[in-house]
C-alpha positions in Angstrom: 87.7 109.9 87.3 90.6 111.8 85.3 93.3 109.2 85.0 96.6 110.1 83.6 98.5 107.1 81.6 96.7 104.4 79.1 97.6 101.6 80.8 100.7 100.0 79.3 104.5 99.0 80.0 105.2 102.9 78.7 102.3 104.3 80.0 100.9 103.2 83.6 98.1 104.3 84.2 99.3 107.1 87.3 96.6 106.3 90.5 96.5 106.7 93.9 95.6 103.7 97.2 91.8 104.5 97.8 92.1 106.2 101.4 94.6 108.8 98.5 97.6 108.1 101.0 100.1 107.0 98.2 100.4 107.2 94.8 101.2 104.0 92.3 101.6 102.4 88.9 99.9 99.7 87.0 99.7 98.3 83.8 98.7 95.9 81.7 101.2 93.1 80.6 99.3 90.8 79.0 102.9 88.7 77.3 103.8 87.6 80.8 103.6 84.3 81.5 100.8 84.1 83.3 99.5 87.7 81.9 99.1 90.3 84.5 98.5 93.1 85.8 101.6 94.5 86.8 101.7 97.4 90.3 105.1 99.0 90.9 104.8 100.8 94.4 108.4 102.5 94.9 111.1 100.0 93.9 108.8 96.7 94.9 106.2 95.3 91.4 102.9 93.2 92.5 102.0 91.2 89.7 97.9 89.9 89.6 96.9 87.6 87.3 95.5 90.1 84.4 91.9 88.2 84.6 91.8 89.6 88.0 90.1 93.6 86.2 87.3 91.1 84.7 87.0 88.6 87.2 86.6 91.2 90.2 83.9 92.9 88.6 81.6 90.0 87.4 81.6 89.2 91.2 81.0 92.3 91.7 78.4 92.9 90.0 76.5 89.9 91.3 76.9 90.8 94.5 74.7 94.0 93.7 76.8 96.6 96.3 79.0 98.0 98.0 81.7 95.3 99.1 84.3 95.8 101.7 88.1 95.8 99.8 89.7 94.6 103.5 93.3 95.3 102.7 96.1 93.0 104.0 99.4 92.2 103.9 99.4 88.0 102.4 100.4 86.7 105.9 97.9 88.4 107.7 94.4 86.9 107.4 91.6 89.0 105.4 88.6 90.6 107.0 85.8 87.8 105.4 83.3 88.7 103.0 86.3 91.8 101.3 87.6 91.7 98.6 91.2 90.9 99.8 89.2 88.1 101.0 88.2 87.4 97.5 91.5 87.9 96.1 92.4 84.9 97.4 89.4 82.5 97.8 89.0 78.9 96.5 85.7 80.6 95.4 87.3 82.6 92.8 87.2 82.0 89.2 91.6 80.8 89.5 90.4 79.0 92.6 92.7 81.0 94.9 95.3 84.3 95.0 95.2 86.3 92.2 98.9 88.0 92.8 101.6 86.0 91.2 105.0 86.8 93.9 105.1 84.9 96.9 104.9 86.7 99.6 103.8 89.3 97.7 100.5 87.9 97.3 98.3 90.7 99.6 97.2 93.9 99.0 94.4 93.2 96.4 91.8 94.9 98.0 94.1 98.4 97.9 95.6 98.0 94.2 93.1 96.2 92.3 90.4 98.4 92.8 91.5 101.8 91.9 92.5 100.3 87.8 88.4 98.8 88.3 87.7 102.5 88.8 90.6 104.3 86.0 88.7 102.0 84.1 84.5 102.9 84.3 83.3 99.5 85.8 83.7 100.4 89.4 82.9 103.5 91.9 85.2 103.2 95.4 85.1 105.4 98.3 88.3 107.5 99.4 88.0 107.2 103.2 90.7 107.6 105.5 89.4 103.9 106.5 87.1 100.8 105.8 86.8 101.8 102.0 84.2 100.1 100.4 83.7 100.1 96.1 81.2 98.5 94.1 80.6 97.7 90.0 79.0 100.9 87.6 
């Protein structure tokens, strides 16, 4: 996969959502408190705990198979046994939401998987809907 950018604020990754319907930028902000993975979608900025990258890869490696992404806004219930549900579960390493901005904590299954794919840590499907991912 050919990805533009180095993942810094000055040179963000230029990525697309799994269905390929929208482009967004993402970068690491290790100096933020807490350290963040910053996702810029138009005028909207979402932030996730930076540890989500390694934590999601570890969970998928342990899972050992494809997992549905289950993308959902914060206000909507996440489908069980999906990447989205794990990204807000009390059972994950941060004990809840990886999203850092109240009201914009969802969409974990939409914006974090392409980052793992860009880093060569995961394979992500790119269908119109019901996409899955697995660790590499």
